[in-house]
N, CA, C and O atoms as a Tinker XYZ file with bonds, in Angstrom:
   316  protein
     1  N     81.719000   96.420000   89.984000    73     2
     2  CA    82.534000   95.769000   90.952000    64     1     3
     3  C     83.394000   96.695000   91.669000    63     2     4     5
     4  O     84.131000   97.426000   91.008000    81     3
     5  N     83.395000   96.756000   92.896000    73     3     6
     6  CA    84.271000   97.617000   93.636000    64     5     7
     7  C     85.680000   97.105000   93.576000    63     6     8     9
     8  O     85.940000   95.902000   93.554000    81     7
     9  N     86.596000   98.073000   93.550000    73     7    10
    10  CA    88.087000   97.714000   93.652000    64     9    11
    11  C     88.479000   97.649000   95.112000    63    10    12    13
    12  O     88.044000   98.367000   96.013000    81    11
    13  N     89.368000   96.679000   95.205000    73    11    14
    14  CA    89.985000   96.576000   96.521000    64    13    15
    15  C     90.861000   97.746000   96.810000    63    14    16    17
    16  O     91.485000   98.296000   95.902000    81    15
    17  N     90.925000   98.145000   98.053000    73    15    18
    18  CA    91.741000   99.327000   98.456000    64    17    19
    19  C     92.224000   99.232000   99.888000    63    18    20    21
    20  O     91.719000   98.464000  100.707000    81    19
    21  N     93.177000  100.012000  100.133000    73    19    22
    22  CA    93.658000  100.176000  101.495000    64    21    23
    23  C     93.470000  101.698000  101.949000    63    22    24    25
    24  O     93.391000  102.599000  101.114000    81    23
    25  N     93.408000  101.916000  103.255000    73    23    26
    26  CA    93.244000  103.210000  103.603000    64    25    27
    27  C     94.071000  103.560000  104.855000    63    26    28    29
    28  O     94.097000  102.788000  105.814000    81    27
    29  N     94.786000  104.794000  104.844000    73    27    30
    30  CA    95.517000  105.274000  105.964000    64    29    31
    31  C     94.579000  106.243000  106.651000    63    30    32    33
    32  O     94.200000  107.259000  106.067000    81    31
    33  N     94.185000  105.934000  107.928000    73    31    34
    34  CA    93.246000  106.614000  108.569000    64    33    35
    35  C     93.591000  107.049000  109.960000    63    34    36    37
    36  O     94.482000  106.413000  110.523000    81    35
    37  N     93.072000  107.945000  110.539000    73    35    38
    38  CA    93.431000  108.361000  111.902000    64    37    39
    39  C     92.877000  107.231000  112.896000    63    38    40    41
    40  O     91.741000  106.782000  112.745000    81    39
    41  N     93.649000  106.834000  113.824000    73    39    42
    42  CA    93.185000  105.685000  114.724000    64    41    43
    43  C     92.239000  106.320000  115.788000    63    42    44    45
    44  O     92.348000  107.500000  116.123000    81    43
    45  N     91.314000  105.482000  116.292000    73    43    46
    46  CA    90.478000  105.957000  117.287000    64    45    47
    47  C     91.103000  106.141000  118.467000    63    46    48    49
    48  O     90.634000  107.028000  119.180000    81    47
    49  N     92.145000  105.472000  118.910000    73    47    50
    50  CA    92.863000  105.611000  120.178000    64    49    51
    51  C     93.904000  106.625000  120.065000    63    50    52    53
    52  O     93.917000  107.581000  120.841000    81    51
    53  N     94.809000  106.474000  119.120000    73    51    54
    54  CA    95.846000  107.533000  118.880000    64    53    55
    55  C     96.646000  107.159000  117.602000    63    54    56    57
    56  O     96.617000  106.021000  117.134000    81    55
    57  N     97.330000  108.137000  117.085000    73    55    58
    58  CA    98.131000  107.694000  115.861000    64    57    59
    59  C     97.321000  107.499000  114.601000    63    58    60    61
    60  O     96.295000  108.138000  114.368000    81    59
    61  N     97.845000  106.568000  113.786000    73    59    62
    62  CA    97.356000  106.272000  112.493000    64    61    63
    63  C     97.250000  104.821000  112.231000    63    62    64    65
    64  O     98.108000  104.086000  112.720000    81    63
    65  N     96.282000  104.317000  111.507000    73    63    66
    66  CA    96.065000  102.986000  111.103000    64    65    67
    67  C     96.020000  102.696000  109.609000    63    66    68    69
    68  O     95.614000  103.564000  108.837000    81    67
    69  N     96.387000  101.615000  109.214000    73    67    70
    70  CA    96.195000  101.154000  107.823000    64    69    71
    71  C     95.065000   99.979000  107.804000    63    70    72    73
    72  O     95.182000   98.982000  108.516000    81    71
    73  N     94.118000  100.154000  107.051000    73    71    74
    74  CA    92.975000   99.247000  107.061000    64    73    75
    75  C     92.537000   98.925000  105.656000    63    74    76    77
    76  O     92.533000   99.810000  104.801000    81    75
    77  N     92.171000   97.702000  105.390000    73    75    78
    78  CA    91.537000   97.284000  104.098000    64    77    79
    79  C     90.148000   97.765000  104.048000    63    78    80    81
    80  O     89.428000   97.779000  105.046000    81    79
    81  N     89.746000   98.189000  102.792000    73    79    82
    82  CA    88.470000   98.583000  102.596000    64    81    83
    83  C     87.430000   97.576000  103.162000    63    82    84    85
    84  O     87.553000   96.378000  102.904000    81    83
    85  N     86.470000   98.011000  103.883000    73    83    86
    86  CA    85.431000   97.090000  104.427000    64    85    87
    87  C     85.815000   96.269000  105.651000    63    86    88    89
    88  O     84.951000   95.604000  106.222000    81    87
    89  N     87.075000   96.288000  106.076000    73    87    90
    90  CA    87.565000   95.547000  107.151000    64    89    91
    91  C     87.118000   96.165000  108.563000    63    90    92    93
    92  O     86.997000   97.381000  108.708000    81    91
    93  N     86.895000   95.302000  109.529000    73    91    94
    94  CA    86.499000   95.902000  110.936000    64    93    95
    95  C     87.666000   96.228000  111.701000    63    94    96    97
    96  O     87.612000   97.078000  112.590000    81    95
    97  N     88.757000   95.585000  111.406000    73    95    98
    98  CA    90.101000   95.731000  112.093000    64    97    99
    99  C     91.163000   96.332000  111.188000    63    98   100   101
   100  O     91.179000   96.100000  109.979000    81    99
   101  N     92.070000   97.129000  111.814000    73    99   102
   102  CA    93.196000   97.622000  111.118000    64   101   103
   103  C     94.260000   96.485000  110.846000    63   102   104   105
   104  O     94.413000   95.556000  111.640000    81   103
   105  N     94.937000   96.605000  109.754000    73   103   106
   106  CA    96.094000   95.717000  109.533000    64   105   107
   107  C     97.224000   95.969000  110.513000    63   106   108   109
   108  O     97.881000   95.065000  111.030000    81   107
   109  N     97.401000   97.253000  110.728000    73   107   110
   110  CA    98.466000   97.673000  111.595000    64   109   111
   111  C     98.299000   99.142000  112.046000    63   110   112   113
   112  O     97.699000   99.939000  111.324000    81   111
   113  N     98.810000   99.493000  113.199000    73   111   114
   114  CA    98.692000  100.873000  113.687000    64   113   115
   115  C    100.127000  101.430000  113.962000    63   114   116   117
   116  O    101.083000  100.720000  114.276000    81   115
   117  N    100.161000  102.756000  113.809000    73   115   118
   118  CA   101.479000  103.471000  113.848000    64   117   119
   119  C    101.226000  104.738000  114.671000    63   118   120   121
   120  O    100.107000  105.231000  114.813000    81   119
   121  N    102.400000  105.242000  115.221000    73   119   122
   122  CA   102.392000  106.486000  115.915000    64   121   123
   123  C    102.314000  107.672000  115.102000    63   122   124   125
   124  O    101.777000  108.692000  115.534000    81   123
   125  N    102.867000  107.591000  113.841000    73   123   126
   126  CA   102.950000  108.675000  112.886000    64   125   127
   127  C    102.301000  108.382000  111.588000    63   126   128   129
   128  O    102.256000  107.243000  111.121000    81   127
   129  N    101.765000  109.500000  110.972000    73   127   130
   130  CA   101.088000  109.270000  109.738000    64   129   131
   131  C    102.108000  108.789000  108.559000    63   130   132   133
   132  O    101.823000  108.010000  107.649000    81   131
   133  N    103.300000  109.399000  108.773000    73   131   134
   134  CA   104.377000  109.121000  107.744000    64   133   135
   135  C    104.639000  107.542000  107.802000    63   134   136   137
   136  O    104.741000  106.909000  106.752000    81   135
   137  N    104.736000  106.972000  108.946000    73   135   138
   138  CA   104.965000  105.559000  109.011000    64   137   139
   139  C    103.855000  104.743000  108.399000    63   138   140   141
   140  O    104.083000  103.747000  107.713000    81   139
   141  N    102.543000  105.234000  108.690000    73   139   142
   142  CA   101.362000  104.552000  108.129000    64   141   143
   143  C    101.330000  104.593000  106.693000    63   142   144   145
   144  O    100.987000  103.602000  106.048000    81   143
   145  N    101.655000  105.642000  106.168000    73   143   146
   146  CA   101.644000  105.883000  104.566000    64   145   147
   147  C    102.694000  105.033000  103.971000    63   146   148   149
   148  O    102.421000  104.409000  102.946000    81   147
   149  N    103.920000  104.939000  104.528000    73   147   150
   150  CA   104.993000  104.153000  104.050000    64   149   151
   151  C    104.602000  102.594000  103.958000    63   150   152   153
   152  O    104.890000  101.870000  103.005000    81   151
   153  N    103.909000  102.205000  105.094000    73   151   154
   154  CA   103.469000  100.796000  105.115000    64   153   155
   155  C    102.326000  100.619000  104.196000    63   154   156   157
   156  O    102.267000   99.577000  103.543000    81   155
   157  N    101.361000  101.571000  104.069000    73   155   158
   158  CA   100.226000  101.456000  103.168000    64   157   159
   159  C    100.725000  101.276000  101.624000    63   158   160   161
   160  O    100.288000  100.431000  100.843000    81   159
   161  N    101.623000  102.142000  101.379000    73   159   162
   162  CA   102.195000  102.025000   99.943000    64   161   163
   163  C    102.882000  100.690000   99.720000    63   162   164   165
   164  O    102.756000  100.120000   98.636000    81   163
   165  N    103.580000  100.185000  100.672000    73   163   166
   166  CA   104.213000   98.895000  100.488000    64   165   167
   167  C    103.135000   97.719000  100.231000    63   166   168   169
   168  O    103.217000   96.915000   99.302000    81   167
   169  N    102.125000   97.748000  101.192000    73   167   170
   170  CA   100.988000   96.789000  101.058000    64   169   171
   171  C    100.308000   97.009000   99.730000    63   170   172   173
   172  O    100.079000   96.023000   99.029000    81   171
   173  N     99.979000   98.171000   99.337000    73   171   174
   174  CA    99.177000   98.455000   98.166000    64   173   175
   175  C     99.935000   98.046000   96.818000    63   174   176   177
   176  O     99.355000   97.547000   95.853000    81   175
   177  N    101.187000   98.297000   96.870000    73   175   178
   178  CA   102.048000   97.952000   95.660000    64   177   179
   179  C    102.055000   96.497000   95.494000    63   178   180   181
   180  O    101.926000   95.989000   94.380000    81   179
   181  N    102.215000   95.744000   96.665000    73   179   182
   182  CA   102.322000   94.202000   96.655000    64   181   183
   183  C    100.899000   93.641000   96.186000    63   182   184   185
   184  O    100.832000   92.649000   95.460000    81   183
   185  N     99.855000   94.270000   96.602000    73   183   186
   186  CA    98.434000   93.813000   96.292000    64   185   187
   187  C     97.998000   94.323000   94.991000    63   186   188   189
   188  O     97.032000   93.816000   94.421000    81   187
   189  N     98.670000   95.315000   94.481000    73   187   190
   190  CA    98.193000   96.029000   93.252000    64   189   191
   191  C     96.771000   96.695000   93.451000    63   190   192   193
   192  O     95.836000   96.492000   92.677000    81   191
   193  N     96.704000   97.503000   94.558000    73   191   194
   194  CA    95.377000   97.960000   94.918000    64   193   195
   195  C     95.696000   99.532000   95.048000    63   194   196   197
   196  O     96.803000  100.057000   94.925000    81   195
   197  N     94.530000  100.129000   95.311000    73   195   198
   198  CA    94.560000  101.624000   95.546000    64   197   199
   199  C     94.846000  101.923000   97.059000    63   198   200   201
   200  O     94.492000  101.172000   97.968000    81   199
   201  N     95.526000  103.105000   97.233000    73   199   202
   202  CA    95.777000  103.464000   98.607000    64   201   203
   203  C     95.140000  104.937000   98.825000    63   202   204   205
   204  O     95.514000  105.881000   98.129000    81   203
   205  N     94.159000  105.078000   99.831000    73   203   206
   206  CA    93.518000  106.365000  100.033000    64   205   207
   207  C     94.232000  106.817000  101.396000    63   206   208   209
   208  O     94.252000  106.075000  102.378000    81   207
   209  N     94.780000  108.013000  101.382000    73   207   210
   210  CA    95.350000  108.682000  102.514000    64   209   211
   211  C     94.361000  109.621000  102.992000    63   210   212   213
   212  O     93.911000  110.447000  102.197000    81   211
   213  N     93.948000  109.596000  104.249000    73   211   214
   214  CA    93.004000  110.502000  104.807000    64   213   215
   215  C     93.637000  111.513000  105.698000    63   214   216   217
   216  O     94.731000  111.316000  106.226000    81   215
   217  N     92.887000  112.673000  105.869000    73   215   218
   218  CA    93.283000  113.581000  106.779000    64   217   219
   219  C     92.817000  113.215000  108.153000    63   218   220   221
   220  O     92.134000  112.209000  108.345000    81   219
   221  N     93.226000  114.122000  109.221000    73   219   222
   222  CA    92.818000  113.884000  110.581000    64   221   223
   223  C     91.243000  113.884000  110.679000    63   222   224   225
   224  O     90.635000  113.196000  111.499000    81   223
   225  N     90.702000  114.635000  109.857000    73   223   226
   226  CA    89.214000  114.811000  110.003000    64   225   227
   227  C     88.377000  113.677000  109.202000    63   226   228   229
   228  O     87.146000  113.666000  109.196000    81   227
   229  N     89.167000  112.739000  108.537000    73   227   230
   230  CA    88.620000  111.628000  107.945000    64   229   231
   231  C     88.455000  111.844000  106.327000    63   230   232   233
   232  O     88.334000  110.870000  105.584000    81   231
   233  N     88.458000  113.049000  105.888000    73   231   234
   234  CA    88.369000  113.198000  104.446000    64   233   235
   235  C     89.502000  112.740000  103.755000    63   234   236   237
   236  O     90.559000  112.633000  104.377000    81   235
   237  N     89.436000  112.416000  102.415000    73   235   238
   238  CA    90.511000  111.967000  101.641000    64   237   239
   239  C     91.530000  113.074000  101.222000    63   238   240   241
   240  O     91.133000  114.058000  100.598000    81   239
   241  N     92.689000  112.937000  101.524000    73   239   242
   242  CA    93.737000  113.836000  101.191000    64   241   243
   243  C     94.357000  113.482000   99.840000    63   242   244   245
   244  O     94.557000  114.338000   98.978000    81   243
   245  N     94.653000  112.192000   99.687000    73   243   246
   246  CA    95.242000  111.788000   98.527000    64   245   247
   247  C     94.968000  110.404000   98.121000    63   246   248   249
   248  O     94.663000  109.609000   99.009000    81   247
   249  N     95.036000  109.987000   96.842000    73   247   250
   250  CA    94.806000  108.600000   96.429000    64   249   251
   251  C     96.004000  108.280000   95.491000    63   250   252   253
   252  O     96.406000  109.035000   94.606000    81   251
   253  N     96.514000  107.078000   95.794000    73   251   254
   254  CA    97.595000  106.480000   95.013000    64   253   255
   255  C     97.129000  105.195000   94.378000    63   254   256   257
   256  O     96.488000  104.405000   95.071000    81   255
   257  N     97.395000  104.919000   93.120000    73   255   258
   258  CA    96.928000  103.759000   92.522000    64   257   259
   259  C     98.046000  102.950000   92.101000    63   258   260   261
   260  O     98.952000  103.481000   91.458000    81   259
   261  N     98.085000  101.638000   92.413000    73   259   262
   262  CA    99.143000  100.682000   92.183000    64   261   263
   263  C     98.445000   99.601000   91.329000    63   262   264   265
   264  O     98.961000   98.486000   91.244000    81   263
   265  N     97.364000   99.873000   90.734000    73   263   266
   266  CA    96.667000   98.900000   89.938000    64   265   267
   267  C     97.294000   98.786000   88.568000    63   266   268   269
   268  O     97.675000   99.820000   88.020000    81   267
   269  N     97.430000   97.663000   87.990000    73   267   270
   270  CA    98.090000   97.556000   86.612000    64   269   271
   271  C     97.005000   97.675000   85.616000    63   270   272   273
   272  O     96.556000   96.664000   85.078000    81   271
   273  N     96.537000   98.914000   85.327000    73   271   274
   274  CA    95.612000   99.180000   84.286000    64   273   275
   275  C     96.115000  100.287000   83.446000    63   274   276   277
   276  O     96.790000  101.174000   83.968000    81   275
   277  N     95.817000  100.304000   82.082000    73   275   278
   278  CA    96.106000  101.299000   81.352000    64   277   279
   279  C     95.561000  102.622000   81.752000    63   278   280   281
   280  O     94.387000  102.619000   82.120000    81   279
   281  N     96.177000  103.715000   81.748000    73   279   282
   282  CA    95.776000  105.000000   82.158000    64   281   283
   283  C     95.252000  105.043000   83.575000    63   282   284   285
   284  O     94.368000  105.846000   83.874000    81   283
   285  N     95.749000  104.236000   84.425000    73   283   286
   286  CA    95.322000  104.403000   85.871000    64   285   287
   287  C     96.126000  105.542000   86.467000    63   286   288   289
   288  O     97.262000  105.778000   86.054000    81   287
   289  N     95.563000  106.246000   87.421000    73   287   290
   290  CA    96.365000  107.326000   88.058000    64   289   291
   291  C     97.628000  106.781000   88.834000    63   290   292   293
   292  O     97.641000  105.677000   89.378000    81   291
   293  N     98.603000  107.595000   88.831000    73   291   294
   294  CA    99.813000  107.093000   89.559000    64   293   295
   295  C    100.016000  107.921000   90.778000    63   294   296   297
   296  O     99.367000  108.954000   90.948000    81   295
   297  N    100.858000  107.513000   91.590000    73   295   298
   298  CA   101.229000  108.277000   92.759000    64   297   299
   299  C    101.708000  109.748000   92.359000    63   298   300   301
   300  O    102.716000  109.928000   91.676000    81   299
   301  N    100.941000  110.740000   92.818000    73   299   302
   302  CA   101.286000  112.141000   92.455000    64   301   303
   303  C    102.659000  112.577000   92.897000    63   302   304   305
   304  O    103.230000  113.518000   92.346000    81   303
   305  N    103.158000  111.937000   93.830000    73   303   306
   306  CA   104.615000  112.231000   94.405000    64   305   307
   307  C    105.663000  111.518000   93.611000    63   306   308   309
   308  O    106.855000  111.724000   93.838000    81   307
   309  N    105.261000  110.693000   92.693000    73   307   310
   310  CA   106.250000  109.928000   91.891000    64   309   311
   311  C    106.964000  108.800000   92.721000    63   310   312   313
   312  O    108.051000  108.342000   92.369000    81   311
   313  N    106.323000  108.397000   93.795000    73   311   314
   314  CA   106.935000  107.478000   94.647000    64   313   315
   315  C    106.012000  106.179000   94.684000    63   314   316
   316  O    106.335000  105.211000   95.372000    81   315
């Protein structure tokens, strides 16, 4: 069973977007990556999902887990 997740990705038009895994449309778009990550963390904490933060080239830069599981990875930045 696949886990639900959210992704901070480069937007096709400009800036950055936060999108749910498998969704066709973004939840919200932002001018900066910092704003998108902040929003993504808030959404993922509330939903208890994982957040994947991508680089401009689309590869995964970081993954933060807000899933309530024993031994699950935590946000590496402590936030």
